[in-house]
C-alpha positions, -999 to 999 in steps of 0.1 A, spaced: -539 -98 -359 -527 -127 -337 -500 -123 -312 -479 -145 -329 -480 -127 -363 -472 -94 -344 -443 -110 -325 -429 -128 -359 -429 -92 -374 -413 -76 -344 -386 -100 -340 -380 -104 -377 -353 -76 -380 -331 -94 -354 -327 -60 -334 -358 -62 -313 -367 -73 -277 -403 -71 -264 -413 -59 -229 -442 -75 -214 -461 -51 -191 -488 -58 -167 -513 -31 -153 -509 -27 -116 -533 1 -110 -558 -9 -86 -585 17 -97 -583 6 -133 -606 -18 -150 -577 -31 -169 -558 -42 -138 -540 -75 -144 -540 -70 -183 -509 -74 -203 -494 -55 -230 -464 -62 -251 -441 -34 -267 -411 -37 -289 -378 -22 -282 -342 -19 -299 -318 -43 -284 -297 -14 -277 -321 -5 -248 -322 -41 -233 -296 -34 -206 -313 -2 -195 -347 -19 -188 -352 -35 -153 -383 -59 -144 -406 -34 -124 -397 -4 -146 -429 17 -158 -439 17 -194 -437 46 -216 -469 67 -220 -490 52 -248 -518 65 -269 -538 31 -266 -528 20 -231 -527 55 -214 -501 68 -187 -470 43 -185 -472 46 -148 -500 19 -146 -478 -6 -166 -451 -25 -148 -425 -45 -167 -428 -81 -158 -406 -97 -187 -380 -89 -211 -384 -114 -240 -358 -121 -268 -378 -147 -289 -414 -153 -301 -420 -182 -278 -408 -162 -248 -433 -136 -254 -462 -159 -263 -457 -176 -229 -471 -144 -213 -503 -144 -234 -520 -178 -233 -542 -187 -261 -578 -174 -250 -593 -206 -267 
């Protein structure tokens, strides 16, 4: 599934913002990788750039991931995930 398709689905309800996290763990092979996670807009004001991600079954412990962006639109989120082609 493409990033655009995923973001379109997440933002469709009108009550979602997307956090973009980057792996900052110097010992990880995923150093510099970015992941996105959807959150309810009620939590937007609680999140600060630099916050750690929640633990996640795919991405592992949240302490490895640092919030680098709070996105309110598909286009904002896509800007952090350049097309690999």
